[in-house]
C-alpha positions, 0 to 999 in steps of 0.5 A: 123750834115748836114745843109742844103740848107733851114737852117734845119740841120740833126743830125744823131746819132750812139749806140757806146755802145757795141765799147765803152764797147769792148775798156774797155773790151780789156783795162781790158784784156791788164791790167789783163795780165800785173798784171799776167806777174808782179807777176809770180814768174820766172824773167819775160820780154817782147819785141814788135816787134821793141824789145822795152821793154814793160814789166820787172816784179818784179822777173826780177827786183830782179834777175838783179838789174835793176828797171823797170823804167830804161828799159822800152821802150828801144830798141838795146839790152839793155835787154841783159846788165843785164845778159851778160855786153852788149848790145847783142841779147840774148834768146829772140831774137831766137824766129825769128832769127835763130843764130847758135853763139849764139846757142851754147853759152847754155848748152842745147839749145831745139825748141819745136814748137816755143818755146825755151828753153835753160840752161846755166852759167850767170856770170853778175847777181848782186848775182854773177854767177848763172846757169839758165833755161829760155824759150822764145815764140812768141806773136801773134795778133789774124791774127797769125801775131808777135807783139813780144815775151816773156822770163822767166828766172828761177835760177837752181843753187842749183838744178845744185850744187845738181846735180852735187854733187850726180854726184860726189857721185856716181862715188865715189860710182863706183870707190870704188866698182870697186876697192873693193875685194869683189864681188859686184853685183847690180840688176834691180828689175827683177833679171837683172844684172846692175853692175858688178865689177873686183873682180865678174868678177875674182871670178865667171869667167864671164866678165862684158860685158857677163853678164849685163842685163841678169840674173846673170849666177852663179845661177843653175836652182834650185836656181832662186826660191830663188834668186827671193825671195831676190829680192822682200825683196829688192825691199820692202826696207829691208835688209839683211845679213849673207846669205850662198849661193851657186853659181856656176862659169863659169867652172861649179864649185861650190861656197859658 
């Protein structure tokens, strides 16, 4: 409103309906984003550009035992305490900073574009030591400026234990195969040799490095069709035993 010298007044008006709608839509979009973060199955938190916690979802509450109201707004690396027992930079900080000392603490560390993926052991969680997978990526505004970062964490302890158990079992199996008095060979579906134990070397005469990755040398040309038929049977998951087959040694002598 403008008051003129003659006492009259001029009132100007502006339609701000669209602006108010845009503000409302923006607030709604932000709320929807926070709701999505809250219900993500992976433990997830968000920091702003000053490294203060601005989101801390239910899954990370359950993982760390730290409730949202106790950490929201905190900075000075407070988010490192639940994982390492002290305030310190963690994965989310490496989004904007390169720190080789911190990077070496991870069993697995790789950058793909702006996103970092890691695997590591964590010892300070309430549920006890855990092996985790995590990723962190920057948050950008419409102009491409970094305004924060987000990190998601997944407990993969059970998967790692299963992988380790399989690895141990494979090592034991390989040791048994290596020590067996019987010739034990494995092949891929093309019939190439994958493994060749000491007994096979002793019986047939070829050393392991002479046969790996190749078709078995103990086959004569007229035996190839029979051999491929057996490979096809095995590839179908079928079992066979007690076959009497003729093979040859490195010196050319026949063996049955």
